[in-house]
C-alpha positions as CSV (number, residue, x, y, z in Angstrom):
1,M,99.0,-83.1,19.6
2,S,100.6,-81.8,22.6
3,G,99.9,-78.3,23.9
4,D,102.9,-76.5,22.7
5,D,101.7,-76.9,19.1
6,I,97.8,-76.8,19.7
7,F,99.6,-73.3,20.8
8,Q,101.4,-71.9,18.2
9,L,98.9,-73.3,15.7
10,F,96.4,-70.4,18.2
11,A,99.5,-68.0,17.6
12,Y,99.2,-68.5,13.9
13,L,95.7,-68.6,13.7
14,L,94.7,-65.1,15.7
15,P,97.0,-63.4,14.0
16,A,94.7,-64.6,10.2
17,V,91.4,-64.8,12.2
18,V,92.4,-60.9,13.5
19,T,93.3,-59.9,10.0
20,G,89.7,-61.3,8.9
21,A,87.9,-59.8,11.1
22,V,89.2,-56.4,10.4
23,A,88.8,-55.9,6.2
24,F,85.1,-57.8,6.8
25,Y,84.8,-54.9,8.9
26,F,85.9,-52.2,6.5
27,F,84.4,-54.4,3.3
28,R,81.3,-53.9,4.9
29,L,81.7,-50.2,6.4
30,H,82.3,-49.1,2.7
31,T,79.3,-51.6,1.4
32,N,76.9,-49.4,3.9
33,N,78.3,-46.2,2.3
34,E,78.0,-46.5,-1.4
35,E,74.5,-48.2,-0.4
36,G,73.8,-45.3,1.9
37,R,75.5,-42.7,-1.2
38,R,73.2,-44.5,-3.8
39,R,70.1,-44.3,-2.5
40,F,70.8,-40.3,-1.2
41,L,71.6,-39.9,-5.0
42,L,68.9,-41.5,-5.7
43,H,66.7,-38.8,-3.8
44,K,67.9,-36.1,-5.0
45,D,67.3,-36.9,-8.7
46,S,63.5,-37.6,-7.6
47,Q,63.1,-34.6,-5.8
48,K,64.8,-32.8,-9.0
49,E,61.3,-35.2,-10.7
50,T,58.4,-34.3,-7.7
51,L,59.0,-30.9,-5.6
52,P,56.9,-28.9,-8.1
53,I,54.0,-31.3,-8.3
54,R,54.2,-31.2,-4.1
55,L,54.3,-27.2,-4.0
56,Q,51.4,-27.8,-6.8
57,A,49.8,-29.7,-4.6
58,Y,50.3,-27.7,-1.5
59,E,48.8,-24.7,-3.7
60,R,45.5,-26.4,-4.3
61,M,44.7,-27.2,-0.7
62,A,45.7,-23.8,0.6
63,L,43.7,-22.7,-1.6
64,F,40.9,-25.5,-1.0
65,L,41.7,-23.8,3.0
66,E,40.3,-20.5,1.7
67,R,38.0,-20.9,-0.6
68,I,35.8,-22.8,2.3
69,T,36.7,-20.6,4.6
70,V,33.0,-19.2,6.6
71,N,33.9,-16.4,5.1
72,N,35.1,-16.2,2.1
73,L,32.5,-19.0,2.0
74,V,29.6,-17.5,2.4
75,V,30.7,-14.0,0.4
76,R,31.2,-16.4,-2.7
77,V,28.3,-18.7,-2.5
78,S,25.3,-16.6,-2.5
79,P,20.9,-17.7,-1.5
80,L,19.3,-19.3,-3.7
81,T,16.2,-19.3,-2.6
82,A,15.0,-17.7,0.6
83,D,15.2,-21.6,2.1
84,K,17.6,-21.6,4.8
85,T,18.2,-25.7,4.6
86,A,18.7,-25.2,1.0
87,Y,21.4,-22.5,1.5
88,E,23.4,-25.0,4.2
89,N,22.5,-27.6,1.8
90,L,23.7,-25.5,-0.5
91,L,27.1,-24.1,1.4
92,I,28.4,-27.8,2.5
93,K,28.1,-29.0,-1.3
94,Q,29.5,-26.2,-2.4
95,I,32.7,-27.5,0.4
96,E,32.3,-31.5,-0.3
97,N,32.5,-30.6,-4.2
98,E,35.9,-28.7,-3.3
99,F,37.0,-31.4,-0.7
100,E,36.2,-34.0,-3.8
101,H,38.0,-32.0,-6.7
102,N,41.3,-32.3,-4.5
103,L,41.1,-35.2,-3.4
104,S,43.8,-36.6,-5.7
105,Q,46.6,-34.0,-3.3
106,Q,46.9,-36.4,-0.5
107,I,49.1,-38.6,-2.5
108,Y,51.4,-35.2,-1.9
109,L,50.9,-35.1,1.9
110,S,51.7,-36.5,4.5
111,D,49.2,-37.9,7.1
112,E,49.1,-35.6,9.6
113,C,48.9,-32.0,6.7
114,W,45.8,-34.5,5.2
115,N,44.6,-34.7,8.3
116,I,44.2,-31.8,9.6
117,I,42.9,-30.4,6.1
118,K,40.5,-32.4,6.6
119,T,39.6,-31.3,10.4
120,A,39.6,-27.9,8.7
121,K,36.5,-28.9,6.1
122,N,34.7,-31.2,8.7
123,A,34.8,-28.0,11.7
124,T,34.1,-25.8,8.9
125,I,31.2,-28.0,8.0
126,R,29.8,-28.6,11.9
127,I,29.9,-24.3,11.9
128,I,27.5,-23.7,9.5
129,R,25.8,-27.1,10.5
130,S,25.8,-24.7,14.1
131,A,24.9,-22.2,12.6
132,G,21.7,-23.2,11.0
133,M,20.2,-24.8,14.4
134,S,19.2,-21.2,14.8
135,D,16.0,-19.8,15.2
136,S,17.0,-18.1,11.8
137,D,13.7,-18.5,9.5
138,S,16.2,-17.8,6.1
139,A,18.8,-17.8,4.0
140,D,20.1,-14.3,4.8
141,K,19.6,-14.2,8.2
142,L,21.4,-17.7,8.2
143,R,24.3,-15.9,5.9
144,E,24.3,-12.9,9.2
145,D,24.2,-15.9,11.8
146,I,27.8,-17.7,9.9
147,L,29.2,-14.1,10.1
148,N,28.2,-13.3,13.3
149,Q,29.4,-16.2,14.2
150,T,33.1,-16.7,13.3
151,M,33.7,-13.1,13.7
152,E,35.1,-13.6,17.6
153,K,37.0,-17.5,16.5
154,T,39.3,-18.2,14.4
155,S,39.0,-20.1,11.3
156,P,39.5,-23.5,11.2
157,S,41.3,-22.8,7.9
158,S,43.2,-20.5,9.5
159,A,45.2,-23.1,11.4
160,A,45.3,-25.7,8.4
161,L,46.8,-23.3,6.0
162,A,49.3,-22.4,9.3
163,F,49.6,-25.5,9.2
164,I,50.9,-26.8,5.4
165,K,53.0,-22.5,5.3
166,K,54.9,-24.8,7.7
167,E,55.4,-28.3,6.2
168,V,56.2,-26.2,2.9
169,A,58.8,-24.3,4.0
170,A,60.4,-27.7,5.4
171,L,60.7,-28.3,1.6
172,W,63.5,-25.6,1.4
């Protein structure tokens, strides 16, 4: 084969290779677009079914945070005896029971949101424990100490509730 034959072969093959490459590129682009469109439609359909469930999970966690807000908790849960340690344990048990009752909601929340809710729960327990270390001698005095301790501060539940509201607003 001479140099002219090779050049002539190359001249015939070049347009075929370019045409094949362009066809492959457009075919791949079309396939990716169709796959993306199908994925979007599937996501849109599943969103219709899961959105009410997710909103219900956010509602339940908002209710949980309201119920464990220290002021609400102390008013709602009265001491059974005058023993301050028993009352402290009763308050913490109420928080833990509420939390365990809502554990399954975490699958509908973002990881960040769930972690903020857990942090709020743990911070509320720390507030109660901290007040329990005071020199109060009765459950009623402990109630006063807890309320006084939280008057100047914002509740950990408030920050978590604000995050929930922001996350729910992002769903729309």
